[in-house]
N, C-alpha and C positions, 0 to 999 in steps of 0.2 A: 848515870849512864846515858847513852844516846838513843833517843827514840825517834824514828822516822815515820811520819804519817804518810799514807798514800790515799788520795781522794780521787777516784775515777768519776768524772763528770762529763762524759763524752756525748756529743750530738744532743746537747741539752742547753738550757740557759746557763749563763755564767752565774753560779751561785756561791755565796759565801757560806762556808760550813761552820756554823756556830759551835758545834760540838768539838771540832778539832781546835778551834780558837780558844775555847775555855779549857780544854784538856791541856793544851800547850802552856797556857799561863799558869795553870795549877802545878804542872810538872816542873816548870822553870822555878816557881816559887819554892819548890822542895828540892832544888839542887840538881835537877836533871836537864839535859840539853835536848832540844827538839828541832826537827826539820820537817819539810813537807814537799811531796811531789803532787802538785795540783794538775791532774791530767785532764785537760780541757782543750779541745781542738780550737775553740774560739779564742783561747789565750796562747795559742801557738804550741801546745803540747798534745800532739796526736798520740793514738795508741801505737807505741813502738817498743816492743819488748827489749830490744837491744839497748835502746836509750834508757829505758827504765832500769835495766840491770846495771848499766854503767853509772847512772845517777845514785843508785843504792850503794854500789861499791865505793863511790867517791865519798859518800857521807859516812860509811862504815858504821851503821847502827848496831846496837846491841839488841834492839827489838824493833820490828816493823808493825805498825798498827794501821789497819784498813778501816775506813768509814764508808759504808755503802748502803744505798737504798736498793730496793728490789730491782728496779730498772737497770741499775748499773752492776748488779751482782755477777752477771756473766763476765764482764771485764775484770771484776775483782778476782774471780776464780782463775782466769787465765794468767793474771799477774802473779797470784799466789802460787800457781803451779810452776811458773817459770822460776820464781825465787826458791821454791822447794827443790827444784832440779839443780840449780846452780849455786846455791848458798846453804849455809847451815844456820842462818839467822832465824830465831823463833818468830812466829807470826801470830798476831792477834787481830781480831775483827770486832767491831762494834757498830752501832747505828741501828736504825729501825729494823732492817731485815734480820740482823743477827738476834735482836731482842725478840722478834716475833717468831723466829724459827731456830732457836739455838741448837737443838739436837740435830736437826737436818743439816745445819751448816757445819757443825763439827764432824758429822759422819762423812763428810767429803774427804777427811784426812788432810786437808790443806792448811788448817789453822791449829795452832797449839793452844791458844787462849781465845776466849770469847767474852765480851762484856755485855751484860744484860742491863738495860736502863742507863741511868746517869753514871758516868765513869770517873769523875774527878778523883775522888778518894780511892777508888778501886785501882785505877791505873798507877797512882803513886805507890800504893801498897804492892802491886805487882812488880813495878820497876825496882822498888827497894828489895823485894825478895829475890829477884833475879840477880841484882848487883851484890847483895850481901849474903845471900843464902837464906833460905826460909821455906816454909811450907807453901808450896805452890798450889796445893789441892784444896785449900780451905779459905780462899779469899772471897769475901762476900761480893756479889755482882759478877765474879769471874768464874766462868766454866773452863775447865782444862780438858784437853784431849791428849792422852799419853798412851802410846802403844795399843791403840784400839779401844781404850777404855775412856769413858767420859766421867769427869768429876764435876757434877753440878753443884751450885751453891745458891743460897737465897740472896735476895738483894738487901742492902742496908737501907735505913731511913733516908729520905731525901735530905740533901745537904742544904743548909741555910745559905742563901745567896750572898750574904754579907761575908762569908768565909772565902769566897772565890775572888782572886785578884781580877783586875780589869782584863777583858778579853785580849788575846794576843793577835792583833791585826798584822804584826810584822812577819808572822810565819808565812803569810801569803805575799805575793807580789802585789801589794794592795793598791799602789798607785796605778799600776797597769789595769787592775780590775775597775778602779774608779773611772779611768779614762774610757775603758771599753763599755762601761754602762752610762757614759755621758754624764758623770758627776753624781749619780744616784747611789747612795751608800746605805747598806743595811745595818741596823742595830737592833738590840733587844732590850726590853725593859722588864720582862717577866718570863716566867715559865709556867706551863700548864694551861688547861682550858676546862671550864666547868661543864661543858656539854659533852655528850657521848654519841657523836655522829657515827653512823655505822661504817663509813668509808675511811675514817681516821683511826690512827693507832692509839689515840689518847685513852680510849676506854679500856684497851688491853693493858696499857702501862699501869693504869690505876688498879686493875684487877690483880696484876702480878705483885705490885707493892702491898696491896691489902692482904693478899694471901701469905706472902713471905714474912711480912712484919707483924701480922696479926692486929693491925691498927685500923680503926674505922675511918671513913672518908674525912670526917671533920678533923681528926687528929693527924691525918696523913701529911698535911701541909704540901700537897701537890701544887696548889696554886700559890705561887710566890712572886713577889715583885722586888726588883732591885731598888735600893734606896735612891730617891730622886737626886740627891746630891751626887751620888756615884755616877748616875747617868749623865747629868749635866757636865761633870768633870771629864768623863770619857769623850763627850761630844766636843768639848773645848780642846782636848788633846788631839783629836782627829783633825780639827780645823787648823790647829797649829802645826801638825806634822805633815799633812797631805794637801795637795793642790786641787783646785777645781771642784770642790764639793759644793753642789748646788741643791741637793735634796737629801734629807734623811728619811729612810724607810723603816718604820718600826714593824719588825716582822713577828711580833708577838701573835700567838694564836688569837687572842682577844685583848686588845689594848684597853678597851673600855669596861673591863669586867668589874672594876672597883671605882665607883663614882667619886668618892673623896680623893682617891689617888689621882684620878684624871684631873680634877679641879686644881689640886695643888701642883701637879706636874705642869699644867698649862700656865699657872701663875709664874712658876720659876722659869719655865722655858722662854716665855715672851720677854722676861727680864734679862736673860743671859745669852740667848741664841737668836740669831737673825735669819738663819737658813730655814726655809719652810720644811714641812715634814708630811709624811704619809703614815696612816695607821689602819689597822684592821678593827672592825666593829661587828656587832651582830644586831639585827633589826630588833631583837627583844631586849637589847641592852644599849639602847640609843634613843635619846629624846631631845627636846629643844634645848634644855639646859646644857647637855653635853655638846650638842652641835655648836651652840654659841661660844662655849668655853674653848673648844678646839679651834674654831674660826679665829677667835681673838688671839690665840697663841701662835697662829701661823700655819695651821693645818691646811695643806693644799688639796689633799685627796683623802677621802675615807673610803675604805674597801669593805664590801659586804659579800659574804658567801650566800648566794641564793640557791645555786646548784640546779634547781628545777622549778619550773612554773606549775608543775602538777602537784596538787596537794596530796594525792594518793602516793606518788613516788617519794615526796618529802617525808611522809609519815611511815609508809610501809617498808621502803627500801633504805632511806637515808637516816631515819630517826631525827628529822629536823622539823618538829611540829610548830611551824609558824604559818601565819595566814598571809595571803596576798595583800590584805588590807594593811597589815603591819609593815610589810615590805614597802608598799607605796608610801605610807606615812614616813618611814625612816628616810627615804630618798627625798621627800618633800622638805623635811627638816634640814637636811644637809644643803639642799638647794637654797633654802631660805636664807642661810648664812653664808652663801657664796662658796661652799666647799664642793669641789669637783668630786663626783662619785664614781666608784668602780664596782662592777658586779662580776662575781665569779659564777660561771655556770658549767655544768657538765652535760655531755651528750653520750649516748651509748650505755645507759645505766641498765642493770638487769631488770627485767620485767617492764621496761619502758616501751611504750607503743609510739607509733608515728604521731598520734594525737598528743601524747605527752610531750614529744619533741616540739611540736608547734605551740603548745601552751607556754613553754619557756620563751620561745621567740615572741609570742604575743605579750607576755609580761614585760620583757625588755622594751618592746615597742611602746608600752604604756608608761613605764617609769622613766624612760629615756635617760639612762645614766650617762655620766660623762664619758665613760668607757666601759667595756666589758671584755672579759677574758674567758674564752671557752677552752675546756680540756676534754679529753676523751677518757671516760671512766677506765681505771685500771684496778683490777682486784688485788690489792696489796695483801699478801699473806698475813694471817693473824687477825685481820679485821672481820667484823660481822658481815660487811658487804662482800668480802671474799667468799664467805660461807654461803651467802645468798646466791651469788653468781655460780658457785660450784654446784650447789644443790639444784639449781635451776637448769643445770647442764648447758650453760651459756659459753663456757670458756673453751677457746681454741688453744690448747696447751702448747702446741708447737709455735704458734704465733706469739703467745705470751712470753715464751722463752727468748724470742728474737727481739722484742721491743726494748728500746733503750730509753723511751720517754712516754709521756701520756698526752702528746699533742699531735702525733702524725697518723695514728691508726688505732683501731679498736682490736682487742684480742677476744672480744665476745662475738658470738654468731647469732644473728637474729633472723637469718634468711636473706636471700639476695636482695629483695626490694629494700628492706630497712638497712642492710649493710651498705648498699650503694648510697642511700640517702645520708647516712652518717658520714660517709667519705665526702660527699658533696658539701655538707654543712661544714665539715672541718676546713674546707678551702674557701667557702663563700658565706660564712655565717652572717657578716654584716649586711649582705644584700638582703637576706631574709628579714633581718630586724628592720632595716630601712623600709622595706615593703609594708611593714606592719606599724609604722609610725604615722603621725599627721604631718610629716615633713612634706615640703613642696615636691621633693624628688621621689616620693613614694611610688607614683605610677611608673616611673622609669625602672625602679628596682622590682616592682611587680612583674614587669615584662622580662627582666633579666632572670628572675627566679623561675618563671614559667619555662624559660629556655633551658635552664639548668635541669629542672625536674623532668623535662621531656627527653633528656638524653639517656640512651641505654648505656650499659657498662662500656662497650667498645667506643662509643662516641665520647663518653666522659674521659676515658683514659687518654684520649688524644689531646685533650685541652686542659686537664686538671692542673698541670704544673704551670700553666700560663695565667692562672686566675689572680695571683697576687699582683702581677704586672698590669693586668687588665683592670683590676680594682683601682690601682693608682691612676691609671689613664682616665678612667671614668671620674674619679674624685677630682682630678685636676681640672676637669671641665666644669665642675660645680664650684666656681670660685666666688660667686656673689654671696654677700652676707646672709641673704635669706635662703640660700641653697644649703641649709644645714643637712648634714648626713653623717653616717659612720663610714670610716675607711680603715683598711688594715694598715696598722702602723706599729713600728718598734719591734714587734714580734709577729710571726705569721699566724698567731692565734689570739690577736687582740684587735678589737674594733674600737676606734677612738673617734669621738665626736669632733666635727670639723673645727670647732673653736679652740681645740687643744692639739691640733695635729702637729704643731711645731714645738710643743712644750717639753717633750721628753717621755721616757718610759718609766714604769714602776716595777 
């Protein structure tokens, strides 16, 4: 049968949807045909219901499957409502939002089927049942909505990754995506994460699978890695099929979770692949041996999630019990072996104070990463951090409904003073970090940050949209080699150290 995926990803980064890619390859391997509407304004596909309806009719699917995160769920509902009104095609939805809130999602009446968790085997079983006739009410991982009644089902055990064919990049206009991202290509080497950070959905996924399968964590096999030979083969195929690939980004939650795997991967990678790569690490799973091995294999950037410089926030709100000393040491090890570092931080966390915000800035000024990316905390439904934000009465529900990303604004309310500060930081974060470094330009940025902090809401609103252009103007004046500084580059929420300003995005 013919399955058409719809992936709304509007007013956000150009993201490759691994779930859709693997579902497509698995469905194709079992005799089904797949297609995709990748609705992303940066790729030339704006939200246009008439165009969507015409594209759906042209493909003539037997099933439409949506993949949506919470930020894009509003668009998903609008598209599903349009399809319900104008077609008779059954609609399915999967992804993080559906998994976290299956009952609420189905109660909208917009979707006939919902996939909880990983969907390769479940979607094939659903497609087979629709095509050949079968019991649609008892497919594991699949919840059904039929005439006002919900038929829930438990999840099945996690699939072995060796059973899944190579990801289907062809379902996307992948060359267009490569070009739009300046040759940076996302890949995956594993699934799962051993940590249970409160803002992430991993802890909830594990709980669902433990409850439904009756298996303990050790035997759950949530943490899985693709065979190294399979990864190297996929990379070679990508290089042979597509043009202008100049960086691979391993988007695994934690690439360094298995030391022996990392060492063997690095040995094979440096033997067969010449394109540099980027990977995610954790300061508690990163040391000199790993840094040396990654560097020798061609790792250009290693990314660490710091989230906050406040030990209290990391422990009480985020469940990330790591010390600043560990963070500083990990960055030193990467620096020692010439690996450019990237730090993820969040602002606008529940129970965060102005002092906590400044602790994060001071930590970045101390470790001086190669780059850092800031995001504004968004309370994803189903996570413990969502519960913390809700119980603390921080959420502005109307604003939460309107947001389509987690980089432009906060949907939490801390009072006018802190709300205004968060908005200012979202536009000028590198200025504050520069001001807290030992860079020669620090006094200049101290002056700039004092100017920003002195503005009231009315004054700030007049200039806030000019900040990125002003940042570049200031950066361009700091052209001497010893005028090291951070500037906003590649994305409006990324500060990049001046020695990497022309190298590209991650």
